[in-house]
N, C-alpha and C positions, 0 to 999 in steps of 0.2 A: 289110485287109492288115496284117501284122505290122509292128512298128516295126523297120525294117531298119537295120543298121549303115551309117553313112555315113563318108566320110573325115573330115568335121568331128568327128563323134562319136568316132572312133578317135583323132584328135589330142588332143581334150579329155581322153580317158581316159589317154593316155600322159603328157600334160603335167601332169595332176593329181598324178601320182606324183612328179614333179620340177618344181615350179613355179619353180625357181631362175632360169631365164632371165627371167621376168617380175619376180620379186622383185629381182634384181640391177638391172634397168632402173629400177624404182621407187626403190630405195635410192640410185641415182645422182642421181635427181631430188630426193630428200630431202636428200642431201648438198649439192647446189647451193642449195637453198632455205635450209638451215641456214647456209651460208657467207654468205648475204645477210642473216642475222639473223632469218629467219622461223622459225616453229614449226608451219607447216602446208604440206602439199604436196597438190595435187589432180591427178588424171589421169582420162582417159576411155579410156585404152589397155587392151588385154587384155580387152575386152568390158565394162568397167565403165560405159561410156557407152551401152551397148545396153539394150534392154528386158529382156534375160535376167537382169539383176540387180535387177529391180523386184519387190518383194515380199519374202517371208520368205527369210532367208539360207540356210536348209536346202533351198530350192528352186532356188538358183542353180546354174550349171554347176560341175562339180567343180573346174575350174581356178580359178575365182574364189574358191570356198570355201578352197582350199588356199593361195592367195596371202594372203588375209585372216588365215588361221590362222598362217602363217609370220611375217607382219608383227607380229601380236599377241605371238607367242612372242619376238620381238626387243624387245618393250617398247613398241611403238607403239600408239596408239589408231587403229583403222582401221574405217571404216564407209562405206557408200554413202549419199550425200546425194541428195535428190530435190527438184527444183523443178517444181511443177505449175502451169504458166501455160497459154497457148494450146497449147503443146507440153510434153511431159514431158522434163525434162533430168536426166540422172543422171551421177554422177561418184564416184570413189573419193576420200575425204578421209583423209589420214594426218596425225596430230598427235603432238607429242612434248613439249608443255609440261609443266613440273613441276607436280605436284599437291600441293605442300607448303603 
């Protein structure tokens, strides 16, 4: 059977063209963390805590790739972190420490 279009795939395609809804939410979390004197923000929202972001970045859902690209364009270091214990735990880590 052919790989059929689903509502989830259609949403991902549309959102990948404008990831601003997710980036704005992440930036609000970054602002809160920065106001607390932190240089790191982590989230599992927008699919970053799911197995879909496990492995090579070019294999991630288009939305997650677009979010990472936008955060990097804004000057942040952004990557998915993985802890492999009894279960695999994934999250998006965004940092903004000076590299001087």
